[in-house]
Biopython code that builds the backbone (N, CA, C, O; Angstrom):
import numpy as np
from Bio.PDB.StructureBuilder import StructureBuilder

atoms = [
    (1, "UNK", "N", (1.684, -11.734, -6.593)),
    (1, "UNK", "CA", (1.076, -10.929, -5.423)),
    (1, "UNK", "C", (0.105, -9.882, -6.228)),
    (1, "UNK", "O", (0.507, -9.469, -7.316)),
    (2, "UNK", "N", (-1.003, -9.498, -5.790)),
    (2, "UNK", "CA", (-1.856, -8.674, -6.155)),
    (2, "UNK", "C", (-2.051, -7.753, -4.956)),
    (2, "UNK", "O", (-2.379, -8.214, -3.863)),
    (3, "UNK", "N", (-1.860, -6.523, -5.148)),
    (3, "UNK", "CA", (-2.182, -5.383, -4.109)),
    (3, "UNK", "C", (-3.391, -4.530, -4.458)),
    (3, "UNK", "O", (-3.613, -4.156, -5.610)),
    (4, "UNK", "N", (-4.086, -4.268, -3.520)),
    (4, "UNK", "CA", (-5.358, -3.552, -3.752)),
    (4, "UNK", "C", (-5.276, -2.403, -2.492)),
    (4, "UNK", "O", (-4.619, -2.545, -1.462)),
    (5, "UNK", "N", (-6.070, -1.297, -2.830)),
    (5, "UNK", "CA", (-6.106, -0.371, -1.652)),
    (5, "UNK", "C", (-7.613, 0.095, -1.888)),
    (5, "UNK", "O", (-8.194, 0.195, -2.969)),
    (6, "UNK", "N", (-8.133, 0.374, -0.528)),
    (6, "UNK", "CA", (-9.339, 1.040, -0.244)),
    (6, "UNK", "C", (-9.230, 2.490, 0.106)),
    (6, "UNK", "O", (-9.272, 2.903, 1.264)),
    (7, "UNK", "N", (-9.087, 3.246, -0.961)),
    (7, "UNK", "CA", (-8.788, 4.723, -0.615)),
    (7, "UNK", "C", (-9.651, 5.396, 0.266)),
    (7, "UNK", "O", (-9.165, 6.288, 0.961)),
    (8, "UNK", "N", (-10.882, 5.121, 0.362)),
    (8, "UNK", "CA", (-11.824, 5.803, 1.344)),
    (8, "UNK", "C", (-11.316, 5.340, 2.829)),
    (8, "UNK", "O", (-11.429, 6.119, 3.776)),
    (9, "UNK", "N", (-10.825, 4.207, 2.968)),
    (9, "UNK", "CA", (-10.502, 3.892, 4.269)),
    (9, "UNK", "C", (-9.075, 4.379, 4.611)),
    (9, "UNK", "O", (-8.652, 4.327, 5.766)),
    (10, "UNK", "N", (-8.489, 4.759, 3.783)),
    (10, "UNK", "CA", (-6.957, 5.396, 4.167)),
    (10, "UNK", "C", (-7.102, 6.723, 5.046)),
    (10, "UNK", "O", (-7.920, 7.626, 4.870)),
    (11, "UNK", "N", (-6.235, 6.643, 5.914)),
    (11, "UNK", "CA", (-6.130, 7.806, 6.989)),
    (11, "UNK", "C", (-4.891, 8.448, 6.835)),
    (11, "UNK", "O", (-4.343, 8.961, 7.811)),
    (12, "UNK", "N", (-4.364, 8.476, 5.658)),
    (12, "UNK", "CA", (-3.060, 9.119, 5.327)),
    (12, "UNK", "C", (-1.889, 9.327, 6.377)),
    (12, "UNK", "O", (-1.270, 10.365, 6.609)),
    (13, "UNK", "N", (-1.742, 8.043, 6.966)),
    (13, "UNK", "CA", (-0.529, 8.088, 7.915)),
    (13, "UNK", "C", (0.652, 7.925, 7.302)),
    (13, "UNK", "O", (1.657, 8.158, 7.973)),
    (14, "UNK", "N", (0.811, 7.480, 5.858)),
    (14, "UNK", "CA", (2.064, 7.404, 5.350)),
    (14, "UNK", "C", (2.943, 6.223, 5.553)),
    (14, "UNK", "O", (3.995, 6.061, 4.933)),
    (15, "UNK", "N", (2.398, 5.279, 6.582)),
    (15, "UNK", "CA", (3.229, 4.246, 6.787)),
    (15, "UNK", "C", (3.615, 3.322, 5.681)),
    (15, "UNK", "O", (4.762, 2.879, 5.623)),
    (16, "UNK", "N", (2.706, 3.017, 4.803)),
    (16, "UNK", "CA", (2.964, 2.343, 3.566)),
    (16, "UNK", "C", (4.017, 2.916, 2.608)),
    (16, "UNK", "O", (4.786, 2.149, 2.029)),
    (17, "UNK", "N", (4.075, 4.283, 2.419)),
    (17, "UNK", "CA", (4.953, 4.964, 1.730)),
    (17, "UNK", "C", (6.288, 4.826, 2.242)),
    (17, "UNK", "O", (7.265, 4.760, 1.496)),
    (18, "UNK", "N", (6.361, 4.777, 3.558)),
    (18, "UNK", "CA", (7.693, 4.649, 4.353)),
    (18, "UNK", "C", (8.380, 3.144, 4.073)),
    (18, "UNK", "O", (9.584, 2.933, 3.925)),
    (19, "UNK", "N", (7.418, 2.263, 4.043)),
    (19, "UNK", "CA", (7.951, 0.799, 4.183)),
    (19, "UNK", "C", (7.971, 0.280, 2.617)),
    (19, "UNK", "O", (8.695, -0.665, 2.306)),
    (20, "UNK", "N", (7.155, 0.932, 1.670)),
    (20, "UNK", "CA", (7.357, 0.582, 0.362)),
    (20, "UNK", "C", (7.202, 1.504, -0.751)),
    (20, "UNK", "O", (6.362, 1.365, -1.640)),
    (21, "UNK", "N", (8.006, 2.409, -0.671)),
    (21, "UNK", "CA", (7.902, 3.533, -1.646)),
    (21, "UNK", "C", (7.814, 3.295, -3.173)),
    (21, "UNK", "O", (7.377, 4.167, -3.924)),
    (22, "UNK", "N", (8.178, 2.269, -3.542)),
    (22, "UNK", "CA", (8.082, 1.645, -4.857)),
    (22, "UNK", "C", (6.732, 1.278, -5.327)),
    (22, "UNK", "O", (6.416, 1.129, -6.507)),
    (23, "UNK", "N", (5.999, 1.151, -4.346)),
    (23, "UNK", "CA", (4.556, 0.422, -4.402)),
    (23, "UNK", "C", (3.435, 1.549, -4.176)),
    (23, "UNK", "O", (2.428, 1.686, -4.870)),
    (24, "UNK", "N", (3.809, 2.335, -3.061)),
    (24, "UNK", "CA", (2.747, 3.331, -2.685)),
    (24, "UNK", "C", (3.263, 4.692, -2.587)),
    (24, "UNK", "O", (4.430, 4.926, -2.272)),
    (25, "UNK", "N", (2.308, 5.686, -2.885)),
    (25, "UNK", "CA", (2.783, 7.177, -2.717)),
    (25, "UNK", "C", (1.409, 7.838, -1.975)),
    (25, "UNK", "O", (0.372, 7.226, -1.721)),
    (26, "UNK", "N", (1.653, 9.024, -1.747)),
    (26, "UNK", "CA", (0.474, 9.721, -1.095)),
    (26, "UNK", "C", (0.088, 11.029, -2.206)),
    (26, "UNK", "O", (0.902, 11.757, -2.775)),
    (27, "UNK", "N", (-1.329, 11.063, -2.304)),
    (27, "UNK", "CA", (-1.610, 12.274, -3.084)),
    (27, "UNK", "C", (-1.096, 13.619, -2.436)),
    (27, "UNK", "O", (-0.931, 13.679, -1.217)),
    (28, "UNK", "N", (-0.856, 14.653, -3.227)),
    (28, "UNK", "CA", (-0.355, 15.928, -2.584)),
    (28, "UNK", "C", (-1.614, 16.589, -1.967)),
    (28, "UNK", "O", (-1.476, 17.195, -0.905)),
    (29, "UNK", "N", (-2.680, 16.527, -2.482)),
    (29, "UNK", "CA", (-3.888, 17.334, -2.202)),
    (29, "UNK", "C", (-4.269, 16.889, -0.892)),
    (29, "UNK", "O", (-4.526, 17.811, -0.118)),
    (30, "UNK", "N", (-4.387, 15.597, -0.382)),
    (30, "UNK", "CA", (-4.972, 15.001, 0.811)),
    (30, "UNK", "C", (-4.263, 13.921, 1.648)),
    (30, "UNK", "O", (-4.598, 13.460, 2.739)),
    (31, "UNK", "N", (-3.159, 13.615, 0.842)),
    (31, "UNK", "CA", (-2.318, 12.699, 1.566)),
    (31, "UNK", "C", (-2.674, 11.135, 1.656)),
    (31, "UNK", "O", (-1.991, 10.312, 2.264)),
    (32, "UNK", "N", (-3.916, 10.846, 0.916)),
    (32, "UNK", "CA", (-4.296, 9.553, 0.797)),
    (32, "UNK", "C", (-3.489, 8.662, -0.020)),
    (32, "UNK", "O", (-2.717, 9.234, -0.790)),
    (33, "UNK", "N", (-3.491, 7.453, -0.028)),
    (33, "UNK", "CA", (-2.676, 6.434, -0.814)),
    (33, "UNK", "C", (-2.876, 6.456, -2.138)),
    (33, "UNK", "O", (-4.022, 6.712, -2.509)),
    (34, "UNK", "N", (-1.924, 6.220, -3.072)),
    (34, "UNK", "CA", (-1.990, 6.119, -4.331)),
    (34, "UNK", "C", (-1.122, 4.652, -4.495)),
    (34, "UNK", "O", (-0.047, 4.468, -3.923)),
    (35, "UNK", "N", (-1.688, 3.784, -5.256)),
    (35, "UNK", "CA", (-0.996, 2.512, -5.585)),
    (35, "UNK", "C", (-0.219, 2.523, -6.859)),
    (35, "UNK", "O", (-0.877, 2.597, -7.897)),
    (36, "UNK", "N", (1.108, 2.460, -6.940)),
    (36, "UNK", "CA", (1.865, 2.635, -7.936)),
    (36, "UNK", "C", (1.979, 1.465, -8.705)),
    (36, "UNK", "O", (2.136, 1.574, -9.921)),
    (37, "UNK", "N", (1.918, 0.250, -8.116)),
    (37, "UNK", "CA", (2.180, -1.013, -8.704)),
    (37, "UNK", "C", (1.361, -2.134, -8.077)),
    (37, "UNK", "O", (1.689, -2.539, -6.962)),
    (38, "UNK", "N", (0.223, -2.711, -8.771)),
    (38, "UNK", "CA", (-0.595, -3.807, -8.058)),
    (38, "UNK", "C", (0.066, -5.171, -8.237)),
    (38, "UNK", "O", (-0.340, -6.157, -7.622)),
    (39, "UNK", "N", (0.963, -5.205, -8.983)),
    (39, "UNK", "CA", (1.676, -6.596, -9.033)),
    (39, "UNK", "C", (3.096, -6.347, -8.872)),
    (39, "UNK", "O", (3.841, -6.395, -9.851)),
    (40, "UNK", "N", (3.506, -6.094, -7.759)),
    (40, "UNK", "CA", (5.003, -5.862, -7.590)),
    (40, "UNK", "C", (5.806, -7.059, -7.587)),
    (40, "UNK", "O", (5.313, -8.172, -7.402)),
    (41, "UNK", "N", (7.284, -6.813, -7.829)),
    (41, "UNK", "CA", (8.258, -8.061, -7.837)),
    (41, "UNK", "C", (8.218, -8.522, -6.414)),
    (41, "UNK", "O", (7.851, -7.845, -5.454)),
    (42, "UNK", "N", (8.639, -9.750, -6.400)),
    (42, "UNK", "CA", (8.738, -10.547, -5.179)),
    (42, "UNK", "C", (9.680, -9.979, -4.163)),
    (42, "UNK", "O", (9.423, -10.120, -2.968)),
    (43, "UNK", "N", (10.789, -9.325, -4.573)),
    (43, "UNK", "CA", (11.404, -8.581, -3.506)),
    (43, "UNK", "C", (10.924, -7.666, -2.667)),
    (43, "UNK", "O", (11.552, -7.237, -1.700)),
    (44, "UNK", "N", (9.640, -7.274, -3.035)),
    (44, "UNK", "CA", (9.129, -6.075, -2.331)),
    (44, "UNK", "C", (7.848, -6.815, -1.404)),
    (44, "UNK", "O", (7.183, -6.154, -0.605)),
    (45, "UNK", "N", (7.669, -7.980, -1.597)),
    (45, "UNK", "CA", (6.374, -8.514, -0.902)),
    (45, "UNK", "C", (6.542, -8.434, 0.532)),
    (45, "UNK", "O", (5.501, -8.134, 1.116)),
    (46, "UNK", "N", (7.619, -8.629, 1.312)),
    (46, "UNK", "CA", (7.566, -8.685, 2.756)),
    (46, "UNK", "C", (7.461, -7.264, 3.131)),
    (46, "UNK", "O", (6.948, -7.013, 4.221)),
    (47, "UNK", "N", (7.808, -6.454, 2.504)),
    (47, "UNK", "CA", (7.615, -4.777, 2.860)),
    (47, "UNK", "C", (6.045, -4.600, 2.694)),
    (47, "UNK", "O", (5.396, -4.134, 3.631)),
    (48, "UNK", "N", (5.432, -4.972, 1.504)),
    (48, "UNK", "CA", (4.181, -4.888, 1.210)),
    (48, "UNK", "C", (3.039, -5.293, 2.321)),
    (48, "UNK", "O", (2.055, -4.650, 2.687)),
    (49, "UNK", "N", (3.566, -6.718, 2.772)),
    (49, "UNK", "CA", (2.773, -7.360, 3.676)),
    (49, "UNK", "C", (2.997, -6.491, 5.015)),
    (49, "UNK", "O", (1.991, -6.203, 5.665)),
    (50, "UNK", "N", (4.140, -6.099, 5.419)),
    (50, "UNK", "CA", (4.329, -5.294, 6.523)),
    (50, "UNK", "C", (3.397, -4.070, 6.544)),
    (50, "UNK", "O", (2.776, -3.803, 7.573)),
    (51, "UNK", "N", (3.282, -3.316, 5.428)),
    (51, "UNK", "CA", (2.719, -2.202, 5.260)),
    (51, "UNK", "C", (1.121, -2.437, 5.473)),
    (51, "UNK", "O", (0.486, -1.614, 6.134)),
    (52, "UNK", "N", (0.452, -3.624, 4.878)),
    (52, "UNK", "CA", (-0.922, -3.995, 5.163)),
    (52, "UNK", "C", (-0.929, -4.252, 6.528)),
    (52, "UNK", "O", (-1.971, -3.839, 7.036)),
    (53, "UNK", "N", (-0.191, -4.759, 7.296)),
    (53, "UNK", "CA", (-0.277, -5.080, 8.635)),
    (53, "UNK", "C", (-0.264, -3.712, 9.546)),
    (53, "UNK", "O", (-0.999, -3.572, 10.524)),
    (54, "UNK", "N", (0.698, -2.694, 9.077)),
    (54, "UNK", "CA", (0.800, -1.509, 9.807)),
    (54, "UNK", "C", (-0.199, -0.418, 9.553)),
    (54, "UNK", "O", (-0.351, 0.542, 10.309)),
    (55, "UNK", "N", (-0.929, -0.641, 8.345)),
    (55, "UNK", "CA", (-1.747, 0.380, 7.897)),
    (55, "UNK", "C", (-2.905, 0.658, 9.018)),
    (55, "UNK", "O", (-3.677, -0.234, 9.369)),
    (56, "UNK", "N", (-2.947, 1.963, 9.534)),
    (56, "UNK", "CA", (-4.006, 2.116, 10.845)),
    (56, "UNK", "C", (-5.475, 2.123, 10.394)),
    (56, "UNK", "O", (-6.361, 2.050, 11.246)),
    (57, "UNK", "N", (-5.816, 2.222, 8.863)),
    (57, "UNK", "CA", (-7.021, 2.186, 8.244)),
    (57, "UNK", "C", (-7.359, 0.818, 7.743)),
    (57, "UNK", "O", (-8.526, 0.569, 7.442)),
    (58, "UNK", "N", (-6.548, 0.036, 7.647)),
    (58, "UNK", "CA", (-6.689, -1.178, 7.197)),
    (58, "UNK", "C", (-7.083, -1.228, 5.500)),
    (58, "UNK", "O", (-7.816, -2.062, 4.968)),
    (59, "UNK", "N", (-6.464, -0.231, 4.915)),
    (59, "UNK", "CA", (-6.666, 0.144, 3.489)),
    (59, "UNK", "C", (-6.081, -0.610, 2.542)),
    (59, "UNK", "O", (-6.330, -0.431, 1.349)),
    (60, "UNK", "N", (-5.117, -1.668, 3.040)),
    (60, "UNK", "CA", (-4.332, -2.311, 2.016)),
    (60, "UNK", "C", (-4.668, -3.676, 1.906)),
    (60, "UNK", "O", (-4.656, -4.242, 2.999)),
    (61, "UNK", "N", (-4.922, -4.290, 1.085)),
    (61, "UNK", "CA", (-5.422, -5.811, 0.868)),
    (61, "UNK", "C", (-4.346, -6.356, 0.060)),
    (61, "UNK", "O", (-3.873, -5.682, -0.855)),
    (62, "UNK", "N", (-3.882, -7.632, 0.349)),
    (62, "UNK", "CA", (-2.880, -8.456, -0.311)),
    (62, "UNK", "C", (-3.434, -9.719, -0.663)),
    (62, "UNK", "O", (-4.201, -10.277, 0.121)),
    (63, "UNK", "N", (-3.131, -10.233, -1.760)),
    (63, "UNK", "CA", (-3.646, -11.416, -2.359)),
    (63, "UNK", "C", (-2.832, -12.167, -3.320)),
    (63, "UNK", "O", (-1.813, -11.576, -3.679)),
    (64, "UNK", "N", (-3.007, -13.155, -3.748)),
    (64, "UNK", "CA", (-2.421, -13.661, -4.822)),
    (64, "UNK", "C", (-2.714, -13.354, -6.119)),
    (64, "UNK", "O", (-3.904, -13.272, -6.426)),
    (65, "UNK", "N", (-1.833, -13.160, -6.978)),
    (65, "UNK", "CA", (-2.020, -12.742, -8.440)),
    (65, "UNK", "C", (-2.649, -13.900, -9.171)),
    (65, "UNK", "O", (-2.350, -15.059, -8.884)),
    (66, "UNK", "N", (-3.461, -13.618, -10.049)),
    (66, "UNK", "CA", (-4.068, -14.669, -11.002)),
    (66, "UNK", "C", (-3.785, -14.456, -12.285)),
    (66, "UNK", "O", (-4.211, -15.225, -13.147)),
]
sb = StructureBuilder()
sb.init_structure("model")
sb.init_model(0)
sb.init_chain("A")
sb.init_seg("    ")
for serial, (resi, resn, name, xyz) in enumerate(atoms, 1):
    if name == "N":
        sb.init_residue(resn, " ", resi, " ")
    sb.init_atom(name, np.array(xyz, "f"), 0.0, 1.0, " ", f" {name:<3s}", serial, name[0])
structure = sb.get_structure()
């Protein structure tokens, strides 16, 4: 899996951080998403997919790693 984030689309809701804290964090200054791991291990894939679905700004994209 490859994870990408579109930071300008982030609305700083924190859903992703709550669902997958090993992959996402929020910047202290404005709360927008920080991607910690763009190729996370398989045991986190379900949480990451849920994060992408729940993101109100549609800022998280999930694809196959190459």
